[in-house]
Structure formats: C-alpha cells, structure tokens
PQR file of N, CA, C, O and H, with PARSE charges and radii, in Angstrom:
ATOM      1  N   MET A   1      51.572 -41.076 109.016 -0.4000 1.5000
ATOM      2  CA  MET A   1      50.924 -40.052 108.199 -0.0000 2.0000
ATOM      3  C   MET A   1      50.110 -40.724 107.100  0.5500 1.7000
ATOM      4  O   MET A   1      50.506 -41.749 106.545 -0.5500 1.4000
ATOM      5  N   ALA A   2      49.001 -40.140 106.811 -0.4000 1.5000
ATOM      6  CA  ALA A   2      48.121 -40.652 105.768 -0.0000 2.0000
ATOM      7  C   ALA A   2      48.705 -40.400 104.387  0.5500 1.7000
ATOM      8  O   ALA A   2      49.507 -39.486 104.192 -0.5500 1.4000
ATOM      9  H   ALA A   2      48.680 -39.307 107.262  0.4000 1.0000
ATOM     10  N   LYS A   3      48.292 -41.223 103.435 -0.4000 1.5000
ATOM     11  CA  LYS A   3      48.675 -40.991 102.047 -0.0000 2.0000
ATOM     12  C   LYS A   3      47.676 -40.006 101.447  0.5500 1.7000
ATOM     13  O   LYS A   3      46.465 -40.224 101.498 -0.5500 1.4000
ATOM     14  H   LYS A   3      47.640 -41.965 103.593  0.4000 1.0000
ATOM     15  N   ILE A   4      48.199 -38.922 100.878 -0.4000 1.5000
ATOM     16  CA  ILE A   4      47.357 -37.851 100.336 -0.0000 2.0000
ATOM     17  C   ILE A   4      47.585 -37.767  98.836  0.5500 1.7000
ATOM     18  O   ILE A   4      48.727 -37.689  98.381 -0.5500 1.4000
ATOM     19  H   ILE A   4      49.182 -38.745 100.837  0.4000 1.0000
ATOM     20  N   THR A   5      46.518 -37.782  98.077 -0.4000 1.5000
ATOM     21  CA  THR A   5      46.627 -37.602  96.630 -0.0000 2.0000
ATOM     22  C   THR A   5      45.647 -36.528  96.181  0.5500 1.7000
ATOM     23  O   THR A   5      44.564 -36.363  96.741 -0.5500 1.4000
ATOM     24  H   THR A   5      45.591 -37.845  98.447  0.4000 1.0000
ATOM     25  N   ILE A   6      46.067 -35.811  95.158 -0.4000 1.5000
ATOM     26  CA  ILE A   6      45.214 -34.787  94.550 -0.0000 2.0000
ATOM     27  C   ILE A   6      45.070 -35.130  93.078  0.5500 1.7000
ATOM     28  O   ILE A   6      46.067 -35.300  92.376 -0.5500 1.4000
ATOM     29  H   ILE A   6      46.947 -35.945  94.703  0.4000 1.0000
ATOM     30  N   ASP A   7      43.847 -35.232  92.613 -0.4000 1.5000
ATOM     31  CA  ASP A   7      43.579 -35.482  91.201 -0.0000 2.0000
ATOM     32  C   ASP A   7      43.622 -34.134  90.481  0.5500 1.7000
ATOM     33  O   ASP A   7      42.668 -33.357  90.534 -0.5500 1.4000
ATOM     34  H   ASP A   7      43.037 -35.094  93.184  0.4000 1.0000
ATOM     35  N   ALA A   8      44.738 -33.874  89.813 -0.4000 1.5000
ATOM     36  CA  ALA A   8      44.932 -32.584  89.137 -0.0000 2.0000
ATOM     37  C   ALA A   8      43.902 -32.353  88.039  0.5500 1.7000
ATOM     38  O   ALA A   8      43.612 -31.207  87.697 -0.5500 1.4000
ATOM     39  H   ALA A   8      45.512 -34.505  89.771  0.4000 1.0000
ATOM     40  N   SER A   9      43.351 -33.417  87.488 -0.4000 1.5000
ATOM     41  CA  SER A   9      42.346 -33.247  86.439 -0.0000 2.0000
ATOM     42  C   SER A   9      41.027 -32.721  87.001  0.5500 1.7000
ATOM     43  O   SER A   9      40.195 -32.199  86.258 -0.5500 1.4000
ATOM     44  H   SER A   9      43.587 -34.348  87.766  0.4000 1.0000
ATOM     45  N   LEU A  10      40.839 -32.859  88.317 -0.4000 1.5000
ATOM     46  CA  LEU A  10      39.626 -32.339  88.961 -0.0000 2.0000
ATOM     47  C   LEU A  10      39.836 -30.997  89.639  0.5500 1.7000
ATOM     48  O   LEU A  10      38.907 -30.195  89.733 -0.5500 1.4000
ATOM     49  H   LEU A  10      41.515 -33.282  88.921  0.4000 1.0000
ATOM     50  N   CYS A  11      41.058 -30.745  90.116 -0.4000 1.5000
ATOM     51  CA  CYS A  11      41.346 -29.537  90.892 -0.0000 2.0000
ATOM     52  C   CYS A  11      41.033 -28.277  90.080  0.5500 1.7000
ATOM     53  O   CYS A  11      41.413 -28.152  88.916 -0.5500 1.4000
ATOM     54  H   CYS A  11      41.812 -31.397  90.039  0.4000 1.0000
ATOM     55  N   THR A  12      40.325 -27.347  90.736 -0.4000 1.5000
ATOM     56  CA  THR A  12      39.977 -26.081  90.089 -0.0000 2.0000
ATOM     57  C   THR A  12      40.848 -24.931  90.567  0.5500 1.7000
ATOM     58  O   THR A  12      40.735 -23.813  90.064 -0.5500 1.4000
ATOM     59  H   THR A  12      40.017 -27.449  91.682  0.4000 1.0000
ATOM     60  N   GLY A  13      41.724 -25.200  91.541 -0.4000 1.5000
ATOM     61  CA  GLY A  13      42.610 -24.159  92.056 -0.0000 2.0000
ATOM     62  C   GLY A  13      41.945 -23.189  93.003  0.5500 1.7000
ATOM     63  O   GLY A  13      42.375 -22.040  93.109 -0.5500 1.4000
ATOM     64  H   GLY A  13      41.816 -26.108  91.950  0.4000 1.0000
ATOM     65  N   CYS A  14      40.905 -23.623  93.697 -0.4000 1.5000
ATOM     66  CA  CYS A  14      40.180 -22.721  94.595 -0.0000 2.0000
ATOM     67  C   CYS A  14      41.006 -22.329  95.818  0.5500 1.7000
ATOM     68  O   CYS A  14      40.800 -21.257  96.386 -0.5500 1.4000
ATOM     69  H   CYS A  14      40.556 -24.556  93.611  0.4000 1.0000
ATOM     70  N   GLY A  15      41.944 -23.193  96.229 -0.4000 1.5000
ATOM     71  CA  GLY A  15      42.822 -22.866  97.343 -0.0000 2.0000
ATOM     72  C   GLY A  15      42.299 -23.190  98.732  0.5500 1.7000
ATOM     73  O   GLY A  15      42.964 -22.877  99.720 -0.5500 1.4000
ATOM     74  H   GLY A  15      42.112 -24.064  95.768  0.4000 1.0000
ATOM     75  N   LEU A  16      41.127 -23.809  98.838 -0.4000 1.5000
ATOM     76  CA  LEU A  16      40.586 -24.136 100.160 -0.0000 2.0000
ATOM     77  C   LEU A  16      41.506 -25.069 100.939  0.5500 1.7000
ATOM     78  O   LEU A  16      41.652 -24.926 102.153 -0.5500 1.4000
ATOM     79  H   LEU A  16      40.587 -24.063  98.036  0.4000 1.0000
ATOM     80  N   CYS A  17      42.122 -26.018 100.252 -0.4000 1.5000
ATOM     81  CA  CYS A  17      43.004 -26.959 100.949 -0.0000 2.0000
ATOM     82  C   CYS A  17      44.250 -26.254 101.482  0.5500 1.7000
ATOM     83  O   CYS A  17      44.665 -26.493 102.616 -0.5500 1.4000
ATOM     84  H   CYS A  17      42.004 -26.134  99.266  0.4000 1.0000
ATOM     85  N   ALA A  18      44.842 -25.393 100.670 -0.4000 1.5000
ATOM     86  CA  ALA A  18      46.043 -24.662 101.096 -0.0000 2.0000
ATOM     87  C   ALA A  18      45.718 -23.717 102.250  0.5500 1.7000
ATOM     88  O   ALA A  18      46.546 -23.515 103.138 -0.5500 1.4000
ATOM     89  H   ALA A  18      44.505 -25.198  99.748  0.4000 1.0000
ATOM     90  N   ALA A  19      44.532 -23.144 102.243 -0.4000 1.5000
ATOM     91  CA  ALA A  19      44.119 -22.276 103.346 -0.0000 2.0000
ATOM     92  C   ALA A  19      43.823 -23.096 104.598  0.5500 1.7000
ATOM     93  O   ALA A  19      44.113 -22.664 105.713 -0.5500 1.4000
ATOM     94  H   ALA A  19      43.859 -23.308 101.522  0.4000 1.0000
ATOM     95  N   GLY A  20      43.247 -24.281 104.409 -0.4000 1.5000
ATOM     96  CA  GLY A  20      42.874 -25.120 105.536 -0.0000 2.0000
ATOM     97  C   GLY A  20      44.027 -25.853 106.176  0.5500 1.7000
ATOM     98  O   GLY A  20      43.990 -26.144 107.371 -0.5500 1.4000
ATOM     99  H   GLY A  20      43.012 -24.632 103.503  0.4000 1.0000
ATOM    100  N   CYS A  21      45.054 -26.157 105.401 -0.4000 1.5000
ATOM    101  CA  CYS A  21      46.206 -26.888 105.940 -0.0000 2.0000
ATOM    102  C   CYS A  21      47.470 -26.517 105.154  0.5500 1.7000
ATOM    103  O   CYS A  21      47.951 -27.300 104.336 -0.5500 1.4000
ATOM    104  H   CYS A  21      45.084 -25.921 104.430  0.4000 1.0000
ATOM    105  N   PRO A  22      47.999 -25.324 105.409 -0.5600 1.5000
ATOM    106  CA  PRO A  22      49.175 -24.860 104.658  0.2800 2.0000
ATOM    107  C   PRO A  22      50.441 -25.666 104.924  0.5500 1.7000
ATOM    108  O   PRO A  22      51.410 -25.559 104.173 -0.5500 1.4000
ATOM    109  N   GLU A  23      50.443 -26.477 105.992 -0.4000 1.5000
ATOM    110  CA  GLU A  23      51.601 -27.323 106.259 -0.0000 2.0000
ATOM    111  C   GLU A  23      51.718 -28.440 105.229  0.5500 1.7000
ATOM    112  O   GLU A  23      52.816 -28.935 104.973 -0.5500 1.4000
ATOM    113  H   GLU A  23      49.656 -26.564 106.602  0.4000 1.0000
ATOM    114  N   VAL A  24      50.587 -28.843 104.632 -0.4000 1.5000
ATOM    115  CA  VAL A  24      50.555 -29.985 103.717 -0.0000 2.0000
ATOM    116  C   VAL A  24      50.324 -29.561 102.269  0.5500 1.7000
ATOM    117  O   VAL A  24      50.942 -30.111 101.357 -0.5500 1.4000
ATOM    118  H   VAL A  24      49.695 -28.440 104.840  0.4000 1.0000
ATOM    119  N   PHE A  25      49.439 -28.589 102.050 -0.4000 1.5000
ATOM    120  CA  PHE A  25      49.063 -28.209 100.692 -0.0000 2.0000
ATOM    121  C   PHE A  25      49.598 -26.828 100.334  0.5500 1.7000
ATOM    122  O   PHE A  25      49.742 -25.953 101.188 -0.5500 1.4000
ATOM    123  H   PHE A  25      48.937 -28.142 102.790  0.4000 1.0000
ATOM    124  N   GLU A  26      49.889 -26.661  99.051 -0.4000 1.5000
ATOM    125  CA  GLU A  26      50.226 -25.340  98.522 -0.0000 2.0000
ATOM    126  C   GLU A  26      49.722 -25.270  97.086  0.5500 1.7000
ATOM    127  O   GLU A  26      49.392 -26.284  96.471 -0.5500 1.4000
ATOM    128  H   GLU A  26      49.772 -27.372  98.358  0.4000 1.0000
ATOM    129  N   MET A  27      49.673 -24.062  96.577 -0.4000 1.5000
ATOM    130  CA  MET A  27      49.248 -23.871  95.202 -0.0000 2.0000
ATOM    131  C   MET A  27      50.493 -23.862  94.322  0.5500 1.7000
ATOM    132  O   MET A  27      51.437 -23.112  94.571 -0.5500 1.4000
ATOM    133  H   MET A  27      49.942 -23.238  97.076  0.4000 1.0000
ATOM    134  N   GLY A  28      50.483 -24.701  93.296 -0.4000 1.5000
ATOM    135  CA  GLY A  28      51.623 -24.815  92.403 -0.0000 2.0000
ATOM    136  C   GLY A  28      51.688 -23.661  91.416  0.5500 1.7000
ATOM    137  O   GLY A  28      50.825 -22.783  91.409 -0.5500 1.4000
ATOM    138  H   GLY A  28      49.716 -25.310  93.095  0.4000 1.0000
ATOM    139  N   SER A  29      52.716 -23.675  90.590 -0.4000 1.5000
ATOM    140  CA  SER A  29      52.911 -22.606  89.602 -0.0000 2.0000
ATOM    141  C   SER A  29      51.783 -22.560  88.575  0.5500 1.7000
ATOM    142  O   SER A  29      51.562 -21.533  87.932 -0.5500 1.4000
ATOM    143  H   SER A  29      53.417 -24.389  90.596  0.4000 1.0000
ATOM    144  N   ASP A  30      51.072 -23.675  88.425 -0.4000 1.5000
ATOM    145  CA  ASP A  30      49.928 -23.723  87.508 -0.0000 2.0000
ATOM    146  C   ASP A  30      48.614 -23.376  88.228  0.5500 1.7000
ATOM    147  O   ASP A  30      47.529 -23.540  87.671 -0.5500 1.4000
ATOM    148  H   ASP A  30      51.252 -24.508  88.947  0.4000 1.0000
ATOM    149  N   ASN A  31      48.733 -22.895  89.475 -0.4000 1.5000
ATOM    150  CA  ASN A  31      47.589 -22.520  90.319 -0.0000 2.0000
ATOM    151  C   ASN A  31      46.702 -23.698  90.696  0.5500 1.7000
ATOM    152  O   ASN A  31      45.536 -23.508  91.041 -0.5500 1.4000
ATOM    153  H   ASN A  31      49.615 -22.762  89.928  0.4000 1.0000
ATOM    154  N   LEU A  32      47.239 -24.908  90.634 -0.4000 1.5000
ATOM    155  CA  LEU A  32      46.527 -26.084  91.110 -0.0000 2.0000
ATOM    156  C   LEU A  32      47.183 -26.547  92.406  0.5500 1.7000
ATOM    157  O   LEU A  32      48.370 -26.306  92.628 -0.5500 1.4000
ATOM    158  H   LEU A  32      48.186 -25.062  90.353  0.4000 1.0000
ATOM    159  N   ALA A  33      46.415 -27.204  93.251 -0.4000 1.5000
ATOM    160  CA  ALA A  33      46.922 -27.658  94.541 -0.0000 2.0000
ATOM    161  C   ALA A  33      47.933 -28.786  94.367  0.5500 1.7000
ATOM    162  O   ALA A  33      47.797 -29.638  93.489 -0.5500 1.4000
ATOM    163  H   ALA A  33      45.451 -27.399  93.070  0.4000 1.0000
ATOM    164  N   VAL A  34      48.941 -28.770  95.219 -0.4000 1.5000
ATOM    165  CA  VAL A  34      49.924 -29.848  95.284 -0.0000 2.0000
ATOM    166  C   VAL A  34      50.187 -30.177  96.751  0.5500 1.7000
ATOM    167  O   VAL A  34      50.003 -29.343  97.637 -0.5500 1.4000
ATOM    168  H   VAL A  34      49.051 -28.078  95.933  0.4000 1.0000
ATOM    169  N   VAL A  35      50.621 -31.409  96.980 -0.4000 1.5000
ATOM    170  CA  VAL A  35      51.023 -31.818  98.328 -0.0000 2.0000
ATOM    171  C   VAL A  35      52.472 -31.418  98.493  0.5500 1.7000
ATOM    172  O   VAL A  35      53.342 -31.914  97.776 -0.5500 1.4000
ATOM    173  H   VAL A  35      50.770 -32.087  96.260  0.4000 1.0000
ATOM    174  N   LYS A  36      52.741 -30.525  99.432 -0.4000 1.5000
ATOM    175  CA  LYS A  36      54.124 -30.074  99.616 -0.0000 2.0000
ATOM    176  C   LYS A  36      54.839 -30.881 100.682  0.5500 1.7000
ATOM    177  O   LYS A  36      56.069 -30.917 100.711 -0.5500 1.4000
ATOM    178  H   LYS A  36      52.035 -30.123 100.014  0.4000 1.0000
ATOM    179  N   SER A  37      54.085 -31.528 101.559 -0.4000 1.5000
ATOM    180  CA  SER A  37      54.697 -32.329 102.614 -0.0000 2.0000
ATOM    181  C   SER A  37      53.712 -33.395 103.047  0.5500 1.7000
ATOM    182  O   SER A  37      52.518 -33.133 103.193 -0.5500 1.4000
ATOM    183  H   SER A  37      53.085 -31.498 101.535  0.4000 1.0000
ATOM    184  N   ASP A  38      54.221 -34.599 103.252 -0.4000 1.5000
ATOM    185  CA  ASP A  38      53.347 -35.656 103.769 -0.0000 2.0000
ATOM    186  C   ASP A  38      53.736 -36.020 105.201  0.5500 1.7000
ATOM    187  O   ASP A  38      53.431 -37.105 105.695 -0.5500 1.4000
ATOM    188  H   ASP A  38      55.191 -34.812 103.134  0.4000 1.0000
ATOM    189  N   LYS A  39      54.417 -35.079 105.848 -0.4000 1.5000
ATOM    190  CA  LYS A  39      54.802 -35.289 107.242 -0.0000 2.0000
ATOM    191  C   LYS A  39      53.628 -34.946 108.152  0.5500 1.7000
ATOM    192  O   LYS A  39      52.638 -34.363 107.710 -0.5500 1.4000
ATOM    193  H   LYS A  39      54.664 -34.197 105.447  0.4000 1.0000
ATOM    194  N   SER A  40      53.742 -35.304 109.394 -0.4000 1.5000
ATOM    195  CA  SER A  40      52.683 -35.040 110.360 -0.0000 2.0000
ATOM    196  C   SER A  40      52.334 -33.556 110.425  0.5500 1.7000
ATOM    197  O   SER A  40      53.192 -32.686 110.278 -0.5500 1.4000
ATOM    198  H   SER A  40      54.546 -35.778 109.753  0.4000 1.0000
ATOM    199  N   CYS A  41      51.071 -33.304 110.646 -0.4000 1.5000
ATOM    200  CA  CYS A  41      50.600 -31.933 110.818 -0.0000 2.0000
ATOM    201  C   CYS A  41      49.479 -31.940 111.847  0.5500 1.7000
ATOM    202  O   CYS A  41      49.017 -32.996 112.280 -0.5500 1.4000
ATOM    203  H   CYS A  41      50.374 -34.011 110.766  0.4000 1.0000
ATOM    204  N   ASP A  42      49.057 -30.760 112.222 -0.4000 1.5000
ATOM    205  CA  ASP A  42      47.974 -30.636 113.196 -0.0000 2.0000
ATOM    206  C   ASP A  42      46.612 -30.504 112.525  0.5500 1.7000
ATOM    207  O   ASP A  42      45.601 -30.314 113.202 -0.5500 1.4000
ATOM    208  H   ASP A  42      49.432 -29.903 111.870  0.4000 1.0000
ATOM    209  N   CYS A  43      46.581 -30.601 111.219 -0.4000 1.5000
ATOM    210  CA  CYS A  43      45.341 -30.429 110.467 -0.0000 2.0000
ATOM    211  C   CYS A  43      44.494 -31.701 110.508  0.5500 1.7000
ATOM    212  O   CYS A  43      45.010 -32.805 110.681 -0.5500 1.4000
ATOM    213  H   CYS A  43      47.402 -30.755 110.670  0.4000 1.0000
ATOM    214  N   ASP A  44      43.210 -31.522 110.348 -0.4000 1.5000
ATOM    215  CA  ASP A  44      42.300 -32.647 110.155 -0.0000 2.0000
ATOM    216  C   ASP A  44      42.207 -32.859 108.641  0.5500 1.7000
ATOM    217  O   ASP A  44      41.379 -32.245 107.969 -0.5500 1.4000
ATOM    218  H   ASP A  44      42.791 -30.625 110.207  0.4000 1.0000
ATOM    219  N   LEU A  45      43.068 -33.734 108.117 -0.4000 1.5000
ATOM    220  CA  LEU A  45      43.165 -33.908 106.670 -0.0000 2.0000
ATOM    221  C   LEU A  45      41.872 -34.410 106.046  0.5500 1.7000
ATOM    222  O   LEU A  45      41.525 -34.013 104.934 -0.5500 1.4000
ATOM    223  H   LEU A  45      43.741 -34.232 108.664  0.4000 1.0000
ATOM    224  N   LYS A  46      41.165 -35.269 106.743 -0.4000 1.5000
ATOM    225  CA  LYS A  46      39.895 -35.757 106.198 -0.0000 2.0000
ATOM    226  C   LYS A  46      38.879 -34.620 106.092  0.5500 1.7000
ATOM    227  O   LYS A  46      38.085 -34.583 105.153 -0.5500 1.4000
ATOM    228  H   LYS A  46      41.447 -35.591 107.647  0.4000 1.0000
ATOM    229  N   GLN A  47      38.903 -33.703 107.041 -0.4000 1.5000
ATOM    230  CA  GLN A  47      38.006 -32.541 106.991 -0.0000 2.0000
ATOM    231  C   GLN A  47      38.380 -31.640 105.816  0.5500 1.7000
ATOM    232  O   GLN A  47      37.511 -31.187 105.071 -0.5500 1.4000
ATOM    233  H   GLN A  47      39.549 -33.733 107.804  0.4000 1.0000
ATOM    234  N   VAL A  48      39.680 -31.382 105.654 -0.4000 1.5000
ATOM    235  CA  VAL A  48      40.139 -30.549 104.536 -0.0000 2.0000
ATOM    236  C   VAL A  48      39.720 -31.193 103.218  0.5500 1.7000
ATOM    237  O   VAL A  48      39.225 -30.507 102.323 -0.5500 1.4000
ATOM    238  H   VAL A  48      40.387 -31.750 106.258  0.4000 1.0000
ATOM    239  N   ALA A  49      39.914 -32.505 103.092 -0.4000 1.5000
ATOM    240  CA  ALA A  49      39.533 -33.210 101.867 -0.0000 2.0000
ATOM    241  C   ALA A  49      38.033 -33.121 101.622  0.5500 1.7000
ATOM    242  O   ALA A  49      37.597 -32.962 100.482 -0.5500 1.4000
ATOM    243  H   ALA A  49      40.316 -33.062 103.819  0.4000 1.0000
ATOM    244  N   SER A  50      37.242 -33.224 102.685 -0.4000 1.5000
ATOM    245  CA  SER A  50      35.785 -33.175 102.523 -0.0000 2.0000
ATOM    246  C   SER A  50      35.304 -31.796 102.090  0.5500 1.7000
ATOM    247  O   SER A  50      34.222 -31.666 101.516 -0.5500 1.4000
ATOM    248  H   SER A  50      37.595 -33.353 103.611  0.4000 1.0000
ATOM    249  N   GLU A  51      36.104 -30.762 102.362 -0.4000 1.5000
ATOM    250  CA  GLU A  51      35.725 -29.399 101.972 -0.0000 2.0000
ATOM    251  C   GLU A  51      36.081 -29.071 100.526  0.5500 1.7000
ATOM    252  O   GLU A  51      35.678 -28.028 100.009 -0.5500 1.4000
ATOM    253  H   GLU A  51      36.983 -30.867 102.828  0.4000 1.0000
ATOM    254  N   CYS A  52      36.830 -29.951  99.874 -0.4000 1.5000
ATOM    255  CA  CYS A  52      37.173 -29.720  98.464 -0.0000 2.0000
ATOM    256  C   CYS A  52      35.890 -29.784  97.641  0.5500 1.7000
ATOM    257  O   CYS A  52      35.208 -30.809  97.650 -0.5500 1.4000
ATOM    258  H   CYS A  52      37.156 -30.798 100.294  0.4000 1.0000
ATOM    259  N   PRO A  53      35.548 -28.709  96.928 -0.5600 1.5000
ATOM    260  CA  PRO A  53      34.266 -28.677  96.220  0.2800 2.0000
ATOM    261  C   PRO A  53      34.163 -29.660  95.058  0.5500 1.7000
ATOM    262  O   PRO A  53      33.059 -29.964  94.606 -0.5500 1.4000
ATOM    263  N   VAL A  54      35.296 -30.160  94.568 -0.4000 1.5000
ATOM    264  CA  VAL A  54      35.263 -31.099  93.439 -0.0000 2.0000
ATOM    265  C   VAL A  54      35.770 -32.484  93.826  0.5500 1.7000
ATOM    266  O   VAL A  54      35.975 -33.338  92.963 -0.5500 1.4000
ATOM    267  H   VAL A  54      36.193 -29.912  94.935  0.4000 1.0000
ATOM    268  N   GLU A  55      35.974 -32.706  95.131 -0.4000 1.5000
ATOM    269  CA  GLU A  55      36.411 -34.000  95.660 -0.0000 2.0000
ATOM    270  C   GLU A  55      37.702 -34.493  94.998  0.5500 1.7000
ATOM    271  O   GLU A  55      37.835 -35.674  94.678 -0.5500 1.4000
ATOM    272  H   GLU A  55      35.807 -32.012  95.831  0.4000 1.0000
ATOM    273  N   ALA A  56      38.652 -33.569  94.799 -0.4000 1.5000
ATOM    274  CA  ALA A  56      39.923 -33.906  94.156 -0.0000 2.0000
ATOM    275  C   ALA A  56      40.938 -34.494  95.128  0.5500 1.7000
ATOM    276  O   ALA A  56      41.939 -35.067  94.698 -0.5500 1.4000
ATOM    277  H   ALA A  56      38.545 -32.610  95.059  0.4000 1.0000
ATOM    278  N   ILE A  57      40.698 -34.364  96.435 -0.4000 1.5000
ATOM    279  CA  ILE A  57      41.669 -34.802  97.444 -0.0000 2.0000
ATOM    280  C   ILE A  57      41.214 -36.122  98.051  0.5500 1.7000
ATOM    281  O   ILE A  57      40.068 -36.273  98.473 -0.5500 1.4000
ATOM    282  H   ILE A  57      39.885 -33.898  96.784  0.4000 1.0000
ATOM    283  N   LYS A  58      42.139 -37.066  98.082 -0.4000 1.5000
ATOM    284  CA  LYS A  58      41.886 -38.358  98.720 -0.0000 2.0000
ATOM    285  C   LYS A  58      42.887 -38.546  99.849  0.5500 1.7000
ATOM    286  O   LYS A  58      44.080 -38.296  99.678 -0.5500 1.4000
ATOM    287  H   LYS A  58      43.070 -36.943  97.739  0.4000 1.0000
ATOM    288  N   VAL A  59      42.403 -38.982 100.991 -0.4000 1.5000
ATOM    289  CA  VAL A  59      43.253 -39.263 102.156 -0.0000 2.0000
ATOM    290  C   VAL A  59      43.036 -40.725 102.522  0.5500 1.7000
ATOM    291  O   VAL A  59      41.917 -41.155 102.802 -0.5500 1.4000
ATOM    292  H   VAL A  59      41.433 -39.184 101.130  0.4000 1.0000
ATOM    293  N   GLU A  60      44.134 -41.478 102.514 -0.4000 1.5000
ATOM    294  CA  GLU A  60      44.041 -42.917 102.839 -0.0000 2.0000
ATOM    295  C   GLU A  60      44.834 -43.214 104.083  0.5500 1.7000
ATOM    296  O   GLU A  60      44.885 -44.363 104.523 -0.5500 1.4000
ATOM    297  H   GLU A  60      45.043 -41.129 102.286  0.4000 1.0000
TER
END
C-alpha cells in the first residue's frame, strides 16, 4: 500500500477525496480530510490525489 499524507494546512474540506475513495479517506470532526485506513483498496489513489483542488494529498 502506498503512503498517503494529507496536509491539513491546505485541506479545505471539500470532500472530493472521501467521495472518491471512502475506503481510505473520511471527513474528520473538524470537517477536514483524514486517512482512515492505509490498507489496500480498489481506488486509484493517485487519481483521487490529483483531483484535490488544493493538492493537499500526497501518495508515495
């Protein structure tokens, strides 16, 4: 599994990542995205990261 990081200082809470890959991302209590699981998923994580409007998601 890839290493996924979210820069909370950039995240605007739009929810595109959580909608695109709910197995990995969720919206936290502060309405910012968090990684809920780094286990395997069927999502294209690089695609989800590229759709982040503020480039807050990094996939390594």
